[in-house]
N, C-alpha and C positions, 0 to 999 in steps of 0.2 A: 811488270807493272799488273797489278790487278786492278783492273777498270773498276770493276762493281763497287768493290771497297773504299777506292778514291772518289768515285763518283756519291758515295752513301753517306762520303763525309760533305760532300760539296753541297750535295740536297740539304743537310741537319743547318748548315752555315747560310747556304741559301734562306733557305725560310725564316730566320733570324733577322736577315737583311730585307727579306719581304714585308716582316712585320713592322721593322722601323719605318721603311719608305711609307709603308701605307699608314701610319701613324702621323707621317708629316713631316718625318726628321731624317736627318744622314745616318748613315752608319760610322763618318769618322765622328760624329755625335760623341760616340761612346768611346773614343780613343783616348785612355790617360797614361801617359807614359809611368807616371809615380807607381799606380794601382797596378800597372803590369809588371814593373820591376819587384813590387812588394811581395804580388802573389805567385809570382815565376820562382824569383829568386828564393822567396822564404819557404817555399813548397821544395825547390833541389835542396836546400840548405839544412832543412828540418828532416829529410829522409834520408841525407848522407851524414846524418847524426846519428839516426836509427839501423840504419843497414848499411854493411859494407861497402867503402867507397867505389872501390870497383866495380861491385855487381851496379854500382847505380851509373858510372860511367858507361859500362856495358850495355845496361838497356836502354841510357837515352840515346847510344849510337844504333842500337836496334830498331828503335820506333819506325825505321824507313823501310825496315823488311815487312813488315804489318802490310805494306801497301803492293809487295810483289806477289806472285804467284807463288801459290802452294798448293797445285793441284798434286793429290798423291798419285805416283806411279805404280800402283798396283798391277795394271795388266802389262806393264813391260817386267816388271818383276817379274810377275807369275810366269810369264813366257821366256824369261830367261832361264827360270829354274827348269821349265818341261823342258830346255832345249839341254841344259846340264845332265838330264837325269836320261836322257835320251843316250845322252854321249857314255855316261857312267855303265849304263848294261850294256851298251855294245862294246866301248873299248875298257871299259876298269876306270877307277875312281882314279889312277895315275895319271890317266891319259887327259885331266879335266888341268891340271898343273899350268901346263899352256896357256889354256883359255883365260885361267885367273888373271892373269896382267892385264888382259883388254877388259876386265870389270872395272866399272867409275866408282861403283861404293866401296868406301875403303872397309866399311863395317861387312859388306861380303866377302872384300876380298880378305879381309882378316879370319873368317868364319870358312871359307873356301880350303881356305892353306891348311887352319886346324885339321879339318876332313881328311884332307889330301894325305897328311902326315900319318894319318892313324890314330889322330885323338878317339878317346874313350867319348860317345854321344851323349854321355852323363856331363862329363867337364864341358864341351862344348857346350850344352846350353847352358850350364851354371855359368861359366866364362863370360855368354853373350848376352845373358838376362843379366850380368853385373856390368855388362856395358851400357845396356838400356836403361838401366834404372840410374846409373851415373849422367848419360843424358838428359833423362826427365827430372832429375833433382838440378842440373844446371838451369836448365830452362826455366822451372818452376822459382829458382832462384832471381831470374831475369822478370819473367813477367810480374813477380811480385812484388816488384820496385814499383813498378807504373801503378796496379793497385795500390800499394801504399800512396804513391804522390796523389793518385786520387782523391784517397779518404783524408790526406791533409789540405789539400786545393780550397775547399769551402771555406775550411776553416780559416786560413791564411786570409780569402778575402772577405770574412764577417770581421777578423780580427783590423783589418784597411778600413772595413766600415766604422767601426765602430772607434779608433783613430782619428776618423775626417771629422766624425760627427761631434768630437771633444775636443777636437780645434776648430772647429766650425762655431762650434756656440761660446769657445772661451774668446772668441775674437771677434764677435759679432757687433758690428759698428751701427749698422741700419736691418730692421726687420725684414726690410726687401731683399736681402740678400741671401736669407736664410733657403731658400727654395731651391735655388742653383747651386749653392753650397751642400747642401745635404744631396742632391742629385750626384754629384760628382762624387759624393763618398760611397755612395750606393753602387758606386762602378765596378769596386773592388767586390763585392760579392758577386756581382754579374761575373768578370773575371775567374773568382774562383769556381762558379760553376761550371762555367766554359772550359776552364782547364779541364776540369775531373770527369764532366760528362760528355764531352766532345773530341777529348784528345788521350789524357792518361788511360782511364777505365776502357773506353771501346778500344785502342790499339794494345793496352794489355790483354784483354778478351781474346781479341785477335791471336795473338802473339802466342797467346794458350793454345787457341784450334793447332794453328801451326804446328808447334810442340806435340799432342796429340796426333795429329796425322805423321811425322813424323818418328814418333816412336811406332804409332800402328806399321809402317811401313819395315821397320826394321823387325817386329814380330812376324809378320810376314816372311820376313828375309829368313829369320831362324827356323821355322818350319820347313820353309825350304829346301834350305840346308840339312836339315836331320831327315827329311824324305829322301834326298839325293842319296845321303849316306846309307840309310837302310836298304836302297836298290828299289823304293818303290815306282811300279811302273809310271810311266808317264803321266798318263791319264787321271791316276789316281794323287799324284802330285797337283795337277790341274786344281782338281776337282778339293781338295784339303785347301790349297791357296785360295780357291774363288770364295771361301766361308769369309774371307777379309771383304767382298767387294758386295755392294751395295745390292739388295736383290733384282733389283730391275736392270743389272751389267752383268747376271749373271747368264750362261748358255744354258742353264737348267735350273731356273726358277721356279719351277711349277712345285707345289702343294706347299710352298711357305709363305 
């Protein structure tokens, strides 16, 4: 669980609750089931009509992943390839076959097996870059679902408000009722803005950043595998891969 991400969401909602309380009301006063169903149901329904239903369902299931820890394991991966480079230079590439089985990443396992099997480096790069591109494409379909929902939610909220005002004016019996009924009608606009700007767009944006980290990790691993295959000195391998690290995290950041 990423406490900073969760804390950010709670702070955002907390700000709204604070304003409501300062205004002398209660958060419960903003609850309206029909508005909630209209905005959420309408947004999901229109999105399922716009995009493949499978992508929508998977994206909704992945929303919780936005609050998971997503720290890139760059240093662990660099250490792994330095170790593999040392073993390859000492005992040859074929000696890595037993070590491959103990690597957790399926992507690295696949690439290292190609390497040990003597596959041409250009073909390894081509195959693994295709793998990375497909991963990036799948992820893009998922977080674009949430971006689409973030675009539709305010519209559904406005639609609900228009419907509420129409029925309010059509069934108005006493002028004293108009204020309360119009206030309820505007709750759907509020829900649309909240769903878009507090849930769908922020979570979609975080999933996009998590995807970029995963793609970057695989690009690092690809360069590491090719460096091992080329027989590079372990220190050269380390320096090559440290280019993926933030400048402050490198061993030799001088001059950058």
